[in-house]
N, C-alpha and C positions, 0 to 999 in steps of 0.2 A: 504493499500499500503505500503511495506517494506521500512525503512528508507534508503537504500541502493539505491532505487530507484531514490531519488534525490542527494544522495553523489556523484555520479559519474559525475554529472553535475558539481558540486563544484571542484570536481579534475579536471576534463577537462578544466574549466575555469582558475584554478590556475597553470596549467602545461601550457596552451597556453600563459597566461600572462608572465611567467617565460621565455619563449621562446621569445616572441616578447620584453621583455625588454632587453634581451641579456644575462640573467642569464646562458643561455646554448648555447654555440656556436653552429654555424651552423654545422661544422664538428665532433661535440662531440656528443656521444650518451647522450641519457635521464638517469636517474637515472633508477636503475633496479625497476621491480614491487615490489620486497621486498622492496626496499628503500622507494618507493611510498606508499607502505602498512602502513610502519612506520609513516611515515609523516604524514599520513592523518589518522590513525588508521582506516583503512579500509581493506575489504577483497580483497582477490586476484580477483576473480570475478569482484568486483566493479572497481579496477583499471584497470583490463584490459579492460572492457567495457568503461570506460573514455578514454583510449589510443586508442581503435577501434574506438569511435565516432569521437575523435579528428582527427585521420587518415581520416575518411570520410570527415569530414568538410573541411580539407587541400586540398582533391582531389576536391571536389565541387568548392571550391574557385578558384583552379588552373586551372581548365576547365573554369570557368566563365571568367576568366581574360585573358587566354591566347591570345597573339596578340594584346591586347590592350594598347598602348604605353602609353597613359594617366594615367593608373594605374601600371605602371612598380614598384613604390616603394611598392606597396601592393602585387605585384607577387614576389618581391623578398623576402618581409616578409613570404609570403606563401611557398616559395622554401625552407627557413630556417625551418618553422615548418615542412615541410615533411622530411627534410634533418635529422631532430632531430628525427623523428620518425622511 
């Protein structure tokens, strides 16, 4: 299995952590694919896969939490994640 098979997960986790920590504002765009390629020394395809999977994850969380008042904080974090993508 190529190394890139695992790298996309590490990139996805790092970007998600940056979003959740507030490094990227909800209304600000994420760094470009090229900037992420440099940051992680990864290929275009690997970075794009990480971002695609992060978007899918955000979509799933948003659907699962929709309408649940007790999880509003998590929904807000998810909305921030979606807005950043």
